[in-house]
N, C-alpha and C positions, 0 to 999 in steps of 0.2 A: 679781648686780648688775643687777637689772631697771631701776634708774634710769639705767644707763649705755647700755644697748643693748637693743633689742627686735627680734625678727624679724617682718617683715611680709610679707603676700602681695604679690607683684609682678605688675602687669598690664602686659605689654609694649605700648609705643606704636608706631605706624607709624614706620619709619625715613625719614630724609630724605636723599637723595643730594645731594652738592655738584655744582656745575657741573664738567664735565671740561675746560672751556676754560681756557687759560692767560691769566689777566688779571693785569696787573702794575701796577695803580695803585689808589689809594683816596684818599678825601677826608681832609684833615688832621684829626687827632683833637682833641676838646675836652679840656680839663684835668679830670681826675677830682677829685671833692670830697675834701677832707681836713679834719682838725680845725683846720688853720690858718686856715680861712675863718671869717668872723664868723658867730656863731650867730644873729645878728639878721637874716640874710638870709631872704627869704621861704620858701626851702625848709625852714628850720628852725623856723618859727613853730609854736607850739603849735596843735594841731587841724589843721595843714596837713600833718602827717606822713603819708606814704602807707603804710598798713598792708598787710600781705600779703607774700608771697615774690616775689623777683625772678624774671622769666621766664628759662628756659634760653636759651642761645645758639641762634638760629634759630627761637625761639618754642615749641619743644617738645623733650622729651628724645628722643634717638635711641637707643632700646634695641634691641639686636640679638640677643636670645635667642629662639630658635624656640618658637613656641607648642607646648604639650604634645601637642596633637592631630596635629602634623606631625613630631614627633621621630623616630618609627619610620621614616617615609618618608624623611626626610633621612639617617638612618643607613644605610638600604639604598642610597641614592644615593651616599653617601660611600664605600661599599665598592667602587664601580666607578671611583673617581677616582684620579688620581695623588696621592701623599702627600708632605707636607712635615712633617718633624719639628720641633717647636717647642723652643727652648731655654727655660730657666726664665724668663728676662726676656721672651722672646716671649709666653709664656703670661700673664705679668703685663699685657702690653699688650693681649692678647685680653680679659682681665678688664676693663681700663679702658674699652676700646671697647664691650664688650658691655653695660655698665650706663649708658652715656651720659655719662661724665665728659668725653669729648671732643666732645660734641654741637656741631655737627650732622654730624660725620664719620660715614660709614656703613661704615667699614672701614679697613684699612690703606691708606695714602696712595698714590694714583696720582701720576704724574710732575708734573702741573700743581699738585696740592696740595703735593707735596714741595718744589717750587721756590718757590712762594709762601711756604711756611713758612720756608725757608732765607733768602730774600732780603727778605721783608717782615714776618715774624713775624705774619702774619695771612692770612685767606682771605676772598675775596669770594664771596658766595653768588649764586644765580641772580637774586634780587631786587635786587641791587646793594649790599646791606648788607655790612658787614665784621665778622667775628668774629676774636678773637685766637687765634693758634695759633703758638707760638714754638718748640716742639721737634718734630722729625719723629717721627711714629708710623708706623714702616715695618717691613717684614719682608724680611730679606735671604736670598737663595738663592745657591748656587754653580753653576758650569757644569754639573755632573752633574745637579743637580736641575732646572735649566732644560731640559736635554736630555730628561729623563724626562717633563716636563710636555708637551713637544711642542706640538701644536696645540690642546690642551684649553683650554677657556675657564673651567674650574672645577677647583679642587684641594681635597683634604681636608687639614685641619691636625690633626696627632696629637701627643699628649704623649710623654714619654720612655718610657712603657709601651706605645706604639702604640695607645692609646685615641683614638678620633676626638673631637676637641674642637669643631671648627667646619668650615664649608665657606666657601671664598672664591670668589665668583661674579664673572663678567664681568671676568676678570683682565687686568691690564696689567703687562708685565715691561719694566723699563728699567734702564739702567746705574746703578751705585752709585758716584758720585764720592766716595770716602771722605774724601780730603783736604779737598775743598770742604765736605763736611758737618761735619767736625770743626772746621775753621777758623771757619766761620760760627756754629756752635753754641757753641763754647767760647772763640773769639777767639784760639786758639793751637793749634798742632799739636805742642807739646812732649810728648815721651813721658812716660807715667806718669799720664795722666788715667784715673781708675778705671773710669768707664762705658765709655770707649773701649777700654781693655784687655779689659774683660769682654764687650762686646757688638758691637764694630765691627771691631777689628783683624783678627780671625780669621774674620769673617763673609764670606759670598760677595760677589762683585762685581756682583750684580744685586739689584734690589728688585722685589718683586711686590706690587701693590696690587689692591684690588677690594672688592666689597660683602660684608660678613661676616654669616654666619648661625651663631650659637653654639648648639650643641645643648642645653646645659644650663647653669645658673648655675655659675660657677667657684667651687669650694670647695677648701680646703687641708687640712682635717681635722687642724688643729694646735691645736685648742682655742680658736682665736681667731675662727672664722667668725662667731660671734654679734656680733662688733664690726664686721664688714665690711658696713656698711649702704650700699646703693646710693643714688644721688641721689634716686630715687623714694621709697625708704624713709626717707631723711632728711627729705625734704619732708613726708611723712606725719607723721613724728615732730614736726617743727616746727609743723605745723598742729594736731596734738593738744595741743601745749603753748601754743597761741594766741600764737605768736611774731609780733610785728609788725616785728622786725628780727633778722637773724642775723649775728653777727660771727665770722669764722673765724680760727683760729690754727693755722698750719702748723708742725710741729716734727718733728725726728728725734732729739731728745735728751731726757733726763729733765727733768721740770718742777721748777724750784726756786722759791722764794718770790718772786723777782724777776719771773719769768714770771706767777705768780699775781697779784701786785700789778698788773701791766700789764693782765691780763684783767679783774680786778674793777674797776679804775679805768675801763676802757673801758665796762663796763656802766653804771657811775655816770654817765659823761658822756652816754651814749646816753639814759638816763632824763632827764637834765637837758635834752636836746634835744627831749624830748616823746614819745619812745617809751614805751609802757606795759609791754612785756614782751620786751626783747631777750634772745635766747638765744645762748650761746656754743657754737660748734662747735669742740671741742678735737680736732684732726684729725691725729694722727701719721701720718707716711708709712710705708707698710707693704710697699713693693716692695723692689727691690734697694738695698742700701746698702753702702758700702765696709767693709772688714774691721775697721777700728778703731772703727766706730760701735757703740753699744750695740744688741744684737739686739732685734727687735720684741717678742719674748715677754717679755723683761725690762723693756722700756720700758712695756709694757702693765701689768705687775705694779706698776711704780712709779706709773703714772697712777692705777690703782685706789686705791692708798694715799693719794694726794693727795686724792681725793674722800672716802675713808673718814675721813681725819683732818680733814675740814672745811675744807681750804685753799681748795677750790672748792666751790660749792654744787651738789649733784646735781640740784636742782630746776630750775636755770637753765643746766645744762651738759649737752651731749650729747657723749660720747666715742665716736669711730668711727675706723676705720682707712681711710686713703686708699691705694688699691692700687697707685699709680703707682711705677715704678722711679725712683731718684734719679740725676740727671745730674751734679750739682755744677757747673752751668753758670751760676751767678750771675744777673746781670740778665736773661739770656735765659730761664733756667728759671723764675725767680720769676713771670714772666708766665703760664706754664703752670699753676703752682700756684694763682694767683689766678683764672684763667679757669675751671679745673675746679670751683672752689668756687661760682662763679656757677651752674653747672648743678645744684649741690646745694641752691641756694636762698639762699646767703649774699649779702647786699648790702653788707657791710663786711668788709674784709680787713686784718688786722694785719700789718705788715711791719717787720722789725727790721734790725739791723746786718748787712751782708753776707749777705743771704738767699741760700740755695742755694750759698754760696761754699765755698771750701776754700783750703788753702795751696798755693802754687805747687809743682808736682811736682819742680822742680829747685832753685829759688832759695828763700831764707829770707824769704818775704814772702807776703802774701795774693795770690791770683790775680786778684781783682777789687777795685775801689775799694769801700770799705764802704758808701758812701752812694749808689752808682749804682742799686742795686736799687729803693729807694723812689722815686728820681727817675724811673726808667724807668716804673715802674708808674703814676705820676701823669700820664703822657702817652702811654701805649701804645695803639696802634690797637685798637679792639674792646673796650676795658675802660672805656669812658666811663661805663657804668652802675654800675660798682663804686666804692664809696667807700673810699679808701685811708687807713688809720690808721697813721701812722709811729710806731715805738717811741718811748716815753720811755725814757731811759737809767736803769736801776735798778742800784744797787750796795748793798753792805752798809754801813749807817750805824752806825758804832761807838758813837755817842752814844746811839742808841736800841736797839741790839742787835737790829736787824732790817733786812730789805731795804727800801729807800726810793728815791724818785726822786732822782737825783743833783743836788746843789746846788753849782754851781761856786764860789759865794761862800765855801764852807767845804769845799773839796775835800779838805783834810787829814783830815776826819772820815769819809771813805768808803774802803772797801776793795773793789777789783774782784777777784772770784774767777773766773778764766778757766776754760774747759772743761778745759784741761790741768791746772790746779791742782786742780779738782774731782776729776778722774780719779786724780791722784796721791794725794790724801787718801783716796779710796775704796780704792785698791789697798793702801795701807799701813794700812787700817782705822782711820784717824784721823778724828775728828769735825770737821766744819766749824764755824764760829761758830754759836752758838744763833740760830735765826731764819733761817738760810740755806735750809734745806730741812726739810720736816716729818720727824720721826723715822722714821715708817714708810717713807717714800719713800727716805730715806738708807740704811736697813737693806737695802732691796732692792738698791740700787746697790752696797753693800759686798758683799752676797752674790754679785752677778754677777761682780765682779772677783775674788772669792775662788774662784769656780768655774773660772777660767781656768787652763789649763795650757799650757806652751810647746809650740809646734808642733815638728815634727821638726828644723827648721833652727834652733830656739831663738830665733827672731826675732818671729814673729807669734803672740800668744796666741790660743787657741781655747777655746770652752766645753768644759768637762769632760763 
């Protein structure tokens, strides 16, 4: 699938450290541009469109991978340092940081960065500018690990097999107020939040921050590394395709024809606005997801079929994996998803209903208001440069036999197929209405659910 991903040589750029001072104010944000604005405004006039890729936050990508010439030296140094063993999710955050998705962060957050993130959803840089940062990117340790570190200013980070992954320099250790972190990130401390149960509840009561040096690019050897393009690699690909606009679509679900309609319609509208070659970044989330989400490997198979079946055009689409873990933190997390795509070169971001949302862990309702995500993105500090594209609602039009934009004047003609309904049909090997999803993509989804076997407790299906 050379049209979907290509491996490129990566040239690390100098990292940029954030100020360690605790600054608690920023200027009021401007309102982000959306398609609701008149296209006759000067910004949209033909020939006045600004070509080229948007600059990363802070002006340059903060890549944290050690140059090859220094790797042996750093490995010898790491052998002398106290060690911290990374969880699977910790390693995913090392991956995120190492490639510059969180630019201009130079490593796991120190306390000033952590507090600014929790309370302001943004960071103020040394030059006074503000960048968005809505989710804490932190590393937790327990009392015993803190004791072993002692007075050392550096630690080695190792994987589950004790292989050295990175060095954390100029470290700072501070208390981990779990309840405050959970309440401010999710808006609730109700038990049952997936990321909290997986990554926070049983983690240590201390956080350790510092400047990160990652010894080698993170690889998973799962057959999907060719799709894991870094921000620098994506920018190279967009430049090779002569993109004058990049519009990103974040997803963690299979692509149905309603999604495809939205993406192709977005490109049409961008062309009407005067762009010559807008490129779609189809960017499935590839880090931690909750147990009932379709696993990444199956989602990638399904996305490949979508391109093979011609639902999306491979010439104007780049499919790549976004390595971040998923929080399911609604309007808070959607800011992170948007901010990271700026660093990959996207200047347009598609946002749908209840982005990064989930059902309430206890009550039978959504945890977040379905419209708050797109509203928050339109006024979030540090995202003023990003153009927010709200979803048009798509549903199955029974009169046309295909997915179409919902027309409330003839609501009776439309069928809404929820994710629950889609999963039910796939599990029972029933076909959805013709035109809901491409046949090849639906076959992959049916094969996934057919591969599931009950877990020992008989409750949670697991891949066979």
